[in-house]
N, C-alpha and C positions, 0 to 999 in steps of 0.2 A: 207373145212369146211362143217359140217352137221348142219342143223337146225331142231330142234324138236319142233313140235306144240303139245300143250296139253290143254285139258279141262276135267272136271270131267265126262262129258257125253259120252266120246268117247276114244278109245285107242289112244295112242301117235302116231303121224305121223312124220317120219323123212325124210327130203328131202335134196338133195345136195344144198349147199349154194347159188349157182348162180340161180338155179331154184326157191328156196324159196324166194330170194330177188326179182326176177322178179314177182312172184305171189303176194308178199306183195305190190309191186308198182302197180300192176293191181288192188289190193284191195283199192288203194287210200292211202296207208300207205307210210311212208318215206323209208321203207326198213331197219330200225334200228333193230339190233339184239343185245341183248334181248329186248323184248317189250311185249305189251299185248293189248287186246281189251276188253272193258267193255261189259257186256252182252247186254246192251241197244244198242250198236253200231253194234252188230253182224249181224242182218238182213240186214241193209243197206250195210255193207261190203260184205256180201254174194251176194246180188243182183249185186253189182258193179263188183265183180269177175266173176260171171256167164255171165254178159254182155260182159266183156272184153274177156273171153274165147270164147264166140260165135263169136265175131269180129275176134279173132285170127284164129278160125276155118275157117271162110269165106275167110280170106286173104290167108291162107295156101292152100286152095283148088285151088286158082287161080295160085299159084306158085309151085304146086306139080310137081316134076319131077320123072318119073319112074326109079327104080333102074336098072342099066345096068349089075351089077355083083352080082351073088348070094352069093359070099363070104363076101360081106360087111355086117356089123351089121345093123339091122333094126334101123331106127330113131324112137325114142319114142317122140311123139308129146307133146307139152305143155298141150294140152287138156287132154291127158291121165295122165300126171304127176299131174295135178291139181285135179283129181277125189277124191283121199283120203282127200285132204284138204277141198274140197267142202262138202264131207260127214261129216267131223268133224264140219265145220261151221253150217251145217244143224242141227246136233245134239245139238250143243251149242245154236242155236237159239230156238230150241224146248224146251230145258231144262232151258233156260235163264241163262246160265253160262258164265263166262269170258273165253277168249282164251289167252293163253300165248305161247311164243316161246323163245327159247334160243339156243345158239350154243353148240355143243359138245366139243369145244376146251377149 
């Protein structure tokens, strides 16, 4: 499943379903797809997501294990996967617009 986030102030962002649901839960949402955020709620949700990502970053530094084999695909951290969604939320907060998301299925 793919989940696409959209708001009038930013380009659509599509994430894998498991990543999207994890980020939604970090934002304090139930993880329901489809759903939406009202413009008034976006700044608080953005702050909650940024705090959760920072906590995730700190905990992943403590458990980081160096790669032993160069043939393995690099692991893309949740911190990097969250960046486009954070930018979308920042644009939505700035322009005071709602954020919606839906699955591609």
